[in-house]
C-alpha positions in Angstrom: 93.0 80.4 82.7 90.8 83.2 81.4 89.9 86.0 83.9 87.0 88.3 84.2 87.4 91.2 86.6 84.4 92.9 88.2 85.0 96.2 90.0 82.2 97.3 92.4 81.7 101.0 92.2 78.0 101.6 93.0 78.0 102.8 96.6 76.6 106.1 97.8 79.7 107.3 99.6 77.5 109.3 102.0 80.4 109.9 104.4 82.3 111.8 101.7 79.6 114.5 102.0 79.9 115.3 98.3 77.8 115.6 95.2 80.7 113.9 93.4 80.6 110.1 93.1 83.0 108.7 95.7 85.0 106.7 93.1 85.6 109.9 91.1 87.4 111.7 93.9 91.1 112.1 93.1 94.2 110.4 94.6 97.5 111.5 93.2 95.7 113.4 90.4 93.6 110.5 89.2 90.1 109.3 90.2 90.1 106.4 92.7 88.4 104.3 90.1 91.2 105.0 87.5 93.8 103.5 89.9 91.8 100.3 90.1 91.1 100.1 86.4 94.8 100.6 85.6 95.8 97.9 88.0 93.1 95.5 86.6 94.3 96.1 83.1 97.8 94.9 84.1 96.3 91.4 84.7 95.1 91.3 81.0 91.5 90.1 81.8 89.3 88.9 79.0 86.5 91.0 80.4 86.6 94.1 82.6 83.3 95.3 84.0 82.5 98.1 86.5 79.2 97.9 88.5 77.8 101.4 88.8 74.8 102.8 90.6 75.0 106.0 92.6 76.7 108.7 90.6 76.3 106.7 87.4 75.9 109.9 85.4 79.4 110.8 86.3 80.9 107.4 86.1 79.5 106.1 82.8 81.2 108.7 80.6 84.5 108.0 82.4 84.2 104.3 81.7 83.5 105.0 78.0 86.8 107.0 77.9 88.6 104.0 79.4 86.8 101.5 77.1 85.5 99.6 80.1 82.1 97.8 80.2 79.5 98.8 82.8 76.7 96.9 84.6 74.0 98.8 86.4 73.0 98.2 90.0 69.8 100.3 90.4 69.3 99.2 94.0 72.3 98.9 96.4 71.5 95.7 98.2 75.0 94.6 99.1 78.2 93.4 97.5 76.7 90.0 96.6 73.8 91.8 94.9 76.3 94.0 93.0 78.2 91.0 91.7 74.9 89.5 90.5 74.5 92.4 88.1 77.6 91.5 86.3 76.7 87.8 85.6 76.9 88.4 81.9 80.6 89.3 82.2 81.5 85.9 83.9 80.0 83.4 81.4 83.0 83.0 79.2 85.7 83.2 81.9 87.3 80.5 84.1 87.8 82.8 87.1 86.2 86.0 88.4 88.3 88.6 90.4 86.2 91.0 92.5 87.8 94.4 93.1 86.5 97.7 94.6 86.5 101.1 93.0 87.2 102.8 96.3 90.3 100.7 97.1 92.9 102.4 94.9 96.3 101.2 96.1 96.1 97.4 95.5 99.2 96.3 93.5 99.1 94.1 90.5 101.8 91.9 92.0 99.7 91.3 95.0 96.7 90.3 92.9 99.0 88.0 90.8 100.2 86.4 94.1 96.6 85.7 95.0 96.0 84.2 91.6 99.1 82.0 91.8 98.1 80.6 95.2 94.6 79.4 94.2 94.1 75.8 93.3 92.2 75.1 90.1 88.5 75.4 90.9 89.2 77.0 94.3 88.6 80.3 95.9 91.2 82.9 96.9 90.8 85.7 99.5 93.1 88.6 100.0 93.3 89.4 103.7 95.4 91.6 106.0 96.0 91.9 109.7 95.1 95.1 111.6 95.9 96.2 115.1 92.4 97.7 115.1 90.1 95.6 112.9 87.0 97.5 113.8 84.5 97.7 110.9 86.0 94.8 108.9 84.7 91.3 108.3 86.8 88.7 110.2 88.4 85.7 108.7 87.2 82.7 110.8 89.3 79.6 110.6 88.9 76.1 112.0 91.4 74.4 114.4 93.4 73.3 111.4 93.7 76.8 110.1 91.4 76.4 107.2 88.9 79.2 106.4 85.4 78.4 107.6 83.6 81.7 106.8 83.8 85.5 106.9 81.7 87.2 109.6 80.9 90.9 109.2 81.5 93.3 112.1 77.8 93.9 112.8 77.1 90.1 112.9 80.1 89.1 115.0 80.0 87.9 118.6 82.6 89.1 121.1 85.0 86.2 120.5 84.9 86.7 116.7 85.6 90.4 117.2 89.0 89.5 118.8 90.2 88.1 115.4 92.7 90.5 113.8 92.8 88.9 110.3 90.3 90.7 108.2 88.7 90.4 104.8 89.8 93.0 102.2 86.8 92.2 100.1 89.0 91.2 97.2 88.2 87.6 96.1 89.1 85.2 93.2 86.3 82.8 92.5 85.6 80.0 89.9 83.2 81.6 87.5 80.8 78.7 86.8 80.5 77.8 90.5 79.9 81.5 91.3 77.2 81.8 88.6 75.4 78.8 90.0 75.8 79.8 93.6 75.0 83.5 93.7 71.2 82.8 93.9 71.8 80.9 97.1 72.8 84.1 98.9 70.4 85.3 101.6 70.0 88.7 103.3 69.3 87.5 106.9 71.8 89.7 108.6 72.0 93.0 110.5 72.2 95.0 107.3 69.5 93.1 105.4 72.0 92.9 102.5 73.3 90.1 100.2 77.0 89.8 101.3 79.6 88.5 98.8 81.5 87.3 101.9 78.7 84.7 102.4 80.0 82.9 99.3 82.9 81.6 101.5 80.6 79.6 103.7 78.9 78.2 100.6 82.3 77.3 99.1 83.2 75.4 102.3 79.9 73.5 102.1 80.5 72.6 98.5 84.1 71.4 99.3 86.0 74.0 97.4 89.6 74.7 98.4 90.0 78.1 100.0 93.4 79.8 99.9 94.4 83.2 101.3 97.1 85.7 100.7 97.8 88.1 103.6 98.8 91.5 102.4 101.6 93.0 104.6 100.8 96.6 103.6 97.3 97.3 104.9 97.1 100.5 102.7 96.9 98.2 99.7 93.5 97.0 100.8 92.3 100.2 102.5 89.1 101.6 101.3 88.1 105.3 101.1 84.9 106.2 102.9 85.8 109.7 104.2 87.9 112.6 103.1 90.2 111.8 106.1 90.8 108.3 104.8 91.4 109.8 101.3 94.0 112.1 102.7 95.8 109.3 104.6 96.0 107.2 101.5 97.3 110.2 99.5 100.1 110.7 101.9 100.9 106.9 101.9 101.0 106.9 98.1 103.2 110.0 98.0 105.6 108.7 100.6 106.0 105.5 98.5 106.9 107.6 95.5 109.4 109.7 97.5 111.0 106.5 98.8 111.4 105.1 95.3 113.0 108.4 94.1 115.5 108.5 96.9 116.4 104.9 96.4 117.1 105.7 92.7 119.6 108.4 93.7 117.4 111.5 93.9 117.8 114.0 96.8 114.6 115.3 98.3 114.7 118.2 100.7 111.7 116.7 102.5 110.2 113.4 101.3 106.9 114.3 103.0 106.5 117.5 100.8 106.4 116.2 97.3 103.4 115.3 95.1 103.6 112.9 92.1 100.4 113.0 90.1 101.3 110.9 87.1 104.3 109.2 85.7 107.7 110.6 86.9 111.3 109.6 86.1 114.3 111.4 87.5 117.9 110.7 87.0 120.5 110.3 89.7 122.1 113.2 91.5 119.1 115.5 90.9 117.7 117.5 93.8 114.1 118.4 94.5 113.2 121.1 97.0 110.0 121.2 99.0 106.4 121.5 97.7 107.2 120.5 94.2 104.3 119.0 92.2 104.7 116.7 89.2 101.7 116.2 87.0 101.1 114.0 83.9 104.2 112.5 82.3 107.4 114.1 83.4 111.0 113.0 82.5 113.9 114.6 84.3 117.6 113.8 83.5 120.5 113.6 85.9 122.0 116.5 87.8 118.9 118.7 87.6 118.0 121.1 90.4 114.4 121.9 91.0 113.6 124.7 93.5 110.8 125.0 96.0 107.1 125.4 95.0 107.6 124.5 91.3 104.9 122.8 89.2 106.0 120.5 86.3 103.5 119.0 84.0 104.0 116.8 80.9 107.5 118.0 80.3 111.1 116.9 79.7 114.1 118.4 81.5 117.6 117.9 80.2 120.7 117.2 82.2 122.3 119.9 84.3 119.3 122.3 84.1 118.3 124.5 87.0 114.7 125.4 87.8 114.5 128.1 90.4 111.7 128.4 92.9 108.0 129.1 92.0 108.3 128.3 88.3 105.7 126.5 86.2 106.5 124.3 83.2 103.7 122.8 81.2 104.0 120.6 78.0 107.5 121.9 77.3 110.9 120.5 76.3 113.9 121.8 78.2 117.3 120.8 76.9 120.6 120.6 78.8 122.2 123.2 81.1 119.2 125.5 80.9 118.4 128.0 83.6 114.8 128.8 84.4 113.2 131.2 86.9 112.4 132.1 89.6 108.8 132.8 89.0 108.9 131.8 85.3 106.0 130.3 83.4 106.6 128.0 80.4 103.3 127.2 78.7 102.6 124.4 76.1 104.8 124.3 73.1 107.9 125.9 74.6 111.2 124.4 73.6 114.5 125.6 75.2 117.7 124.7 73.5 120.9 124.0 75.4 122.2 126.8 77.7 119.1 128.9 77.2 118.0 131.1 80.0 114.4 132.2 81.1 114.5 134.6 83.9 112.1 135.9 86.6 108.5 136.8 85.6 109.0 135.6 82.0 106.2 133.8 80.2 106.6 131.7 77.0 104.2 129.8 74.9 104.6 127.9 71.6 108.1 129.3 71.4 111.4 127.9 70.2 114.3 129.5 72.1 117.7 128.9 70.5 121.1 127.8 71.9 122.3 130.1 74.6 119.5 132.7 74.1 118.3 134.7 77.1 115.0 136.1 78.1 116.0 137.5 81.5 113.2 139.6 82.9 109.5 140.5 82.8 108.8 139.5 79.2 106.3 137.5 77.1 107.5 135.4 74.2 104.8 133.6 72.4 104.5 132.0 68.9 108.2 132.7 68.3 111.1 131.1 66.6 114.3 132.4 68.1 117.8 131.7 67.0 120.9 131.2 69.0 122.7 133.8 71.1 119.8 136.2 71.2 119.3 138.6 74.1 115.8 139.8 75.0 115.7 143.0 77.1 113.3 143.4 80.1 109.7 144.1 79.3 109.8 142.8 75.8 106.5 141.4 74.3 105.8 139.5 71.2 102.4 140.8 70.1 101.3 137.6 68.6 97.5 138.0 68.8 95.6 140.6 66.8 92.3 140.1 68.5 91.3 137.3 66.3 94.3 135.3 65.0 97.8 134.3 66.1 100.9 135.2 64.2 104.6 134.2 64.5 107.7 136.2 65.3 111.0 135.2 63.9 114.2 136.4 65.6 117.6 135.6 63.9 120.8 134.5 65.5 122.6 137.0 67.8 119.9 139.6 67.7 119.7 142.1 70.5 116.2 143.3 71.5 116.2 146.4 73.8 114.0 146.7 76.8 110.3 147.6 76.6 110.1 146.5 73.0 106.9 145.3 71.3 107.3 142.9 68.3 104.1 143.1 66.4 103.7 139.8 64.6 104.0 138.7 61.9 107.5 140.2 61.9 111.1 139.1 61.5 114.2 140.4 63.3 117.3 139.7 61.2 120.4 138.0 62.3 122.6 140.3 64.3 120.0 143.1 64.3 119.7 145.5 67.3 116.3 146.8 68.2 116.4 150.0 70.3 114.7 150.2 73.7 111.1 151.2 73.5 110.7 150.2 69.9 107.4 149.1 68.5 108.4 146.9 65.6 105.8 146.5 62.9 108.1 145.8 59.9 111.0 143.4 59.5 114.3 144.5 60.9 117.3 144.3 58.7 120.2 142.0 59.5 123.0 143.5 61.4 121.5 147.0 61.7 120.0 149.1 64.5 116.3 149.7 64.2 114.5 152.4 66.0 110.9 153.6 65.8 109.1 156.7 67.0 105.4 157.0 66.9 103.2 160.1 67.6 100.0 159.2 69.3 96.9 159.5 67.1 93.5 158.0 66.5 92.8 156.2 63.2 89.4 156.8 61.7 87.6 153.9 60.0 89.9 151.2 61.6 88.1 147.8 61.8 89.2 145.2 64.3 90.3 142.0 62.5 88.0 139.0 62.4 89.0 135.4 62.9 90.0 133.6 59.7 87.9 130.5 58.9 
């Protein structure tokens, strides 16, 4: 059957106390709404629509980037009213699934289970049971266990408040019946709003079969209304990631102190120390050691490599048995061949470091192609930027660069060349020879700073 998914994301989020739209607050490095959209897309709906209202100026560009349709709710008159704004998205579908932009952790498997349990033409409700159901709508059943209605907290009598099975808000409804029945909703309740939950009583009256799936993990259906709730869900999410890693054979020094903010794969027998952050798409092979307080973003780490504490790796490729850090920063475009070494307080960018080459201390290597077996002395800098344009440095195999050297690009250091300490290299260095420079300080009249090439 064809499926239309409607995500409600128009609420004010006043309890967040923020100028940012509630659904745009981040969990695990992604907006809450992004989590819901990603889950919805796994169900391959024929139509995916987000109902926006408050914060629309922030949310609409985000939806365009996700290629998701939007429906506007200019007045926030309840969940039923919000669904009414998305009628156009339901016309061609057999079923409508209603999700919420501030409920980020619902799993696609759970929603599929809900879909599988619903009889053709029937209604499905995702529920959960809570030790403290305060604030939630209660699932009211008859003596036979069939759902009669959903009663919101503010409209419930003392007996109803004792019910621990609550409505998650997530429903699967037959589209044609929903379209014809939405106008029957009233707002005669404590909030003066049009509740989507009142559709259940209408469905009972119309004789529709109502099925439920009770979600064992209440966090899957937990909404975010405050920063405290957001922090609680963040920790729940991160603990789930940690558990999955440990199950796959990864050792975590402390599973409560790891943050996965994207897509992470780690091979077995790798170890991760505390306070490590993974962002974007990160792939780590087996037998890798990652020290404390490292940040890895959009990178690949080869087998047997060691990343010492307080290192940052961004958009880089690290091959096998490489040693990095501590306090190293690898910026985008860095590629380290097997057995390369990047030491403490070394920064690289857009640099290819060859097999077994070493940059051990206090150096900057940018826009560089380095061969194998090269040794870079402490305090070496590739001067790749002339104030307007970038230039490359080429360093041949087995070259030795003395400490406190400046390589003024564009420049080439020949294979086997030795550059004396303190050298400022402005011309190519000959293969296999020692190159030294000595410069007397002077001012150059008429010098003009370079301008950027078009």
